[in-house]
N, C-alpha and C positions, 0 to 999 in steps of 0.2 A: 843474599846477605842477611844475617839475623841481626836482631836488635843489640845495641850496646847496653850492658847491664852492670850493676855494682852490688857487691855483697860485703858485709862485715862478718867475719868468721871467728868463732871462738871454739877451741879444741881443748878437751880435757882428757886425762888419762896419762899414759907414759909418753909424753910428747916433748920433753926436754931431755937433753943429754943423749939424744939418738940421731943427731944431725937433721932434725925435722926442718929447721929453717933453711939450711943450705939446699936440702932436697926440694923444698917448696920453690925456692928460687929457680932451680934447674927445670922443674916441671912447668912453672909459669912461663919461663922464657921459651921453652919448647912449644908451648901452646899459644904464645903471643899474648898472654894476659899481663896486664900492668898492675902495679900496686906495691904492697910491702907485707912483711911478716915480722913478728917480734915475740920474744919470750916475755912473760909477765911474772911479777914477783910471787904470785900465788901458784905457780907451777903450770899454768895454762899457756897456750899459744894463741895469739890473735893475728888476724890477717885482714887486709883490705884488698879485694879483687875487683878489677874493672876490665871490661873487654867484650868481645863478641860473645853472645849468650851461649852458644854451643861450646866454645873454648872454656869459658868460666865454669860451666856445668861439668865439663870433663875434669877440670882441675879440682873442683869440689869432690867429685867422685873419687879421684886419686887420693885426696887428703883424708878421706874417711878411713883409708887403710894406712897411709903414711909409708915411710921408708922402713927397711928391715930393722927390727928392734923396737919400733914404735908400737904402742897399743892404744889406739884411739877409742876411748870410752864413749865420747859424745862429741858431735860436731853440730854447733848451732850456726845457721846461716840467716842473717837478717838483710833484707833488701835495703839498699842505700843508693844514692845517686852515683852514677859512675864518674870516676875522676878522669880528667883529660890527659893526665901525664903519661909518659912512656916509660918502659922499663919496669923491672921488679927488683926490690932491694930488701936487705935485712935492716930493720930498725932496731935501735937500742932502747930498752925501756919504753 
């Protein structure tokens, strides 16, 4: 078993209007990662990921490419304490 980790993610590029949030929810649930994802007013997408280190790293790798139609210009991942909650959801604002 690997360590439990947490990351705060910020994505720039063509990441809104391409179903990025819903796609991220599906990917996170498949990998067993908990947290949330949201669109920001500046056109970026933010996410908070918590879970098994290997699963979180897999999700981050997937998010670097995103769903069809997305063009991720940059992904910043900052270490943060893992949250204890379960599930993954879309947050508003």
